[in-house]
N, C-alpha and C positions, 0 to 999 in steps of 0.2 A: 029434275037433275040439271037440265040446261040452265034453268034459272039460278040454281045454286052455283053452278060453274061460273056464270057471269058475275055473281056476287063475289065469289072468291077472287076472280081476276081484278075486279074493281078494288077490293081490299088490298091485294098485293100491290096494285098500281099506286094506291094512296100511300102505302108504307114506303115504297120506293121514293115517291115524291117528297115525303116528309124527311127521309134520310138525306136526300139531295139538298133540301132546304136547310136542314141543320148544318150540313157540311159547308154550304155556301155562307151561312151566317157566321160560322166559326172562322172561316177564312177571312171574311170581312172584318171581324173583331180583331183577329191577330194582326191583320194588315194595319188597322187603325192604331193598335198598341205599338207596333214597330215604328210607324210614322211619328207617333207621339214621343217615343223614346229618342228617335233620331233628331227630333227638334229640340230635345232637352240639351242644354250646354253641358259638355263633359267636364269633370273636375280636372283642372290643370294644377299640378303641384309645383311649388316654387322652391328651388334649392339655391341657397347662397354658397358660393365657392370662394373661400378666402385663402388666397395663395401667397406665400412669401416671395415667390420668384416672378418672372415674367412669363407671358404665354408660351414662348418658344421652349423654355426650360421646364415648363409644367405639362407639356403635351403628353408625355408618356403616362404620367399619373392621371391626368384628367381624362384622357382617352380610355385608360383602363377602367376607371370608375364608370364612365358612360357605357362602356361595353358590358360591364356587369349589370348595370341598370337595364340595358336593352334585353339581356337574357331574362330579366324578371318582368318584362312587359312595359317598361317606362321608356317612351320615345320622346326625345327632345323635339319640341315643336308641335307635338300632338297632345300628350297628357303630362308633359314635363317641361318646365321652363327653368333654366339655370342662369343665375346672375353671377357673373364672374368678376372678381375684384383681385387685382394683382398688386403686390407690394413692391415689385421691382427691387427686391433685396434691401428695402429701406424699412427697418423695424419701426421707426417712428410713425409710419403710416398705418400701422396695425389698428390702433384704437379708432381712427376715423373711418377706415374701411369696414370694420366690424359694425360700428354704429350705423353706417349707411345701409348695410344689409338688413339690420333690424328694422330700420325705418321703411324698408321695402316690403315688410311683412312676409318674409320668406318662412316656409314651414320648417326648414332645417338649415343650419350653417355647417358646411363641411370645411374643416380647417386643414389645409395642406401646408403646414408650416410648423416650426418649432414652438417651444414653450411661450415666447412672447406673443405669438399669434393666437395660441390656444387661450392664454390669459386674457387677451384683448376681447375675444369672443365671449368668454365667461363673464368678463366685466360688463360687456355691452347688454347682456340679457340674462334674466333668471328664468324665463319662460320658453324661449325658442330652444329647440333641441340642438345640441352641438355634437357633431361626430368628428372625432380625431382620425385623420387619414394616415395613421402610421408615422407620425412625427413626434418630436419631443422625447423626454425621458420618462422615467417612472411616473405615471400620472398620480399615483397615491402620494409619493414623496413631494411632487410638485404642488399638491393640494387641489388638483382638479376633480378628483373623485375620492369618496370615503374608503373604498376598497375595490379591488379588481372584480370581485364577485358581485358586489352590491354598490354600484357607483353613487347612488343616493341623491343625485342632483339632476341637472339638465345636460350633463356631459358624459359621453361614453365613446367607444371606438376601438381603434387598434393601437397596440404598443409593439414596437419592433425589436425589443430585447437587445438593443445595441450594446449596452454595457455588459450583459451576460455573455455575449458572443466574443468578446475581446480575447479571452484566453484561448478559445478554439482557433481563432485566426493566427495567434502566435504559434500554436502547435502545428498548424498547416505550413506556416512559413519555415519552421524548423524542419519539417519533413521534406519540404522542397529543397532546402539548403542544409544538408546534414552538418556542415562545418560552421553553421551560423553561430556567431558569438555575441556581437554587439548590434542592437537594434535601435534605430532612431524612431521614436514615436512622435510623428508630426501631427500635432493636435490642431485640427481645423474647425473644431466645434464652436458654436455660440457659447460665450462665457457661461460656465457653470453646467453645461449639458453633459459632458463626459468627464468632468473633473474627478469624480469618484473612481471611474474606471481607470484613468491614467495613474492616479495617485495611490489608490487602494488595491484594485483588483489585479492589474497587470503585473506589478512587482511580485505578487505571490506566485503567479503562473510562471513568470520569468525565472524565479529561483528554482522551481521544480524542473524547468527545462535547461537549467544552467546557462541562462542568457543574461546579459547585461543590457538594460534598457535605459534610454535617456530621453525624457520628454522635451519637445521643442514646441513652444506655444506660438501660434500664428494668429494675428487678429486683423491684419490689413495687408495691402500690397507691399508696403514698405518693410514690415516685419517678415513677410514671406521671402523677399529677396535677401535679407540679412541672414535668415536661417539657411537658405540654400548655399550661400557663400560659406557659412560655418560648416555645413555638412560636407562641402567639397574638400575642406581642410581635414575634417575629422575622419572621413571615409568609414562610415559604419558598414556592417555586412548586409544590412537590409533595412527596409522601411515598413512601419505599420502606420496607416493613416486612418484614425478614427474621426468621426464627425460627419455632419451632413448640413444641408441648407445652403444659404447664399454664399458663404465663404468657400465651401467645398466646390460649388459649381464654378466660382470665379477662379479658384487656384488649382483645381484638379488637373487641368490640361498642362499647366506650368510644371507641376510636380511630377506628373507621369513623364513628361519630356525630360526633366532633369534625371529621373531614375533610369530611363533608357540610356541617356547619354553617359551617365556615370556607371552604367552596368550594375545597378542596384536592384535586387529582387524586392518586390513590394506586395503587401496585402492590404486590402481596402475594405471599408465598411459600407461603401456605396457601389452598387452594381455598375453604374455608368462609367466609373473610373477605369474599369477593365477594357471597355470599348475604346477609351482614349489611349490605352497603352499600358495600363497597370498590369501586373503579372497575375494576381489572383483576387477573387472576391468570394467571401463566404458570408451568407446572411439570408434573410427572409426572401422567399420567392415573391417578388414585388407584384407580379400579375395576380397571384392568388390573394395577396393582401388587398389589392384593389377590389376584387370580387367580394371580400369580406366587408369592405366599406359599403358596397352596394347593398349587401344583406342588411346592414344596420338601417340604411335609408328606407328600404322596403318595409322593415318591421315597424319603424316609427310612423311612416305614412299610413300604415294599417292600424295604428292605434296604440302600439307599444310605447312605454315610457323609458327614456334613457336611464332613469334610476334603476330600472329592473333588467336592463340588458348588460350583462357582464362585459367588462373590457377584455377583449380577446388578444391572445398572443399568436404569433405566426403559426400556421398549420403546415406549411411546406418551406423548405430551405433550398438554397442554391449554392453550389460550389463551382465557380467558373474559373477556368484556367486559360490564359492567353499564351498559346504556344508561339505565336509570332513574336511576342515580347520576350519570351524565354530564349528564343533563337537569337534575338538582337543583343541580349545581354550575355550570351554565351552560357546559358544554364540548361542542363538536361533534367527535365522533370522525371522523377522515379515513376516507373510504370504502375506500381501499385497505388500511388497517389493519383495518377492520371485516370486510373480505372474508376476512381470514386467521384470524379467530376460529373456534374449534371450537364455541363456544357463545356466544349473545348473550342476556342477560337483559333483557327489554323491560318 
């Protein structure tokens, strides 16, 4: 019996030793694997950022997209490198800057600019994915994609429905100013971008609202000053300012100042104009749109093809009212309209 007990003890001891040895070997193996993985260089994705404006005026958009990418696990300087190219509002630079990004062998080109910039990227490459960051007009009509549902090429991204929202902006202006009769449409768009909206869409809505609209085309600083002089003489009841891009950024502050001084209520297609003193903005929630851009980048970097990623329209909208501007022009915003605002600047 004693001999059997000793044998049992030895066997148990041997089993314990084997378990310890197996665990030790497993630990050593996992440690070696971890060290090997740590020594392997991580994939760093390269994004080309083609912007029509300068860095200062692009901050909100570029920061928004970077924030969306961080939420998805892409950190600039770690697993992501972004090559920024800014056009400084000079359209003629678009082809060269797009070609430069292609030569850098970026994985994706994000276009933060209107149709000329999107076209420049499309002309520069047929293989690098191009993501539209909510600029330009109808991408189907412009020839960038075959359809919204099936882009069919190397271009996809966000369209902000600027043309489709023009009628809604006129309606809101009419609600804010019930006695509104004559509206000046101060067109700041790049030539051809909102022409259909101004000529075809707005007159239909204006007739339904019993408004008279008059388009004023602005293409440079000289024409801007001439239009403002003419508006001072004509004295419309309100302003609707469609358009975006370089001209909007350059002239927005001048027009908002003119509207405040002339006590003119204004509605805008660009959110930043309300911060400058414009009365109202209605349009896409830009922060949400920037996160949509990050979604496209993530999908493409994980292997999706632009041809298979539908062009998306905005998912959220903002209605911003500037009560400081309303007070300055002597306008009382109806409470029922104010209650529908997503943001009120006081």
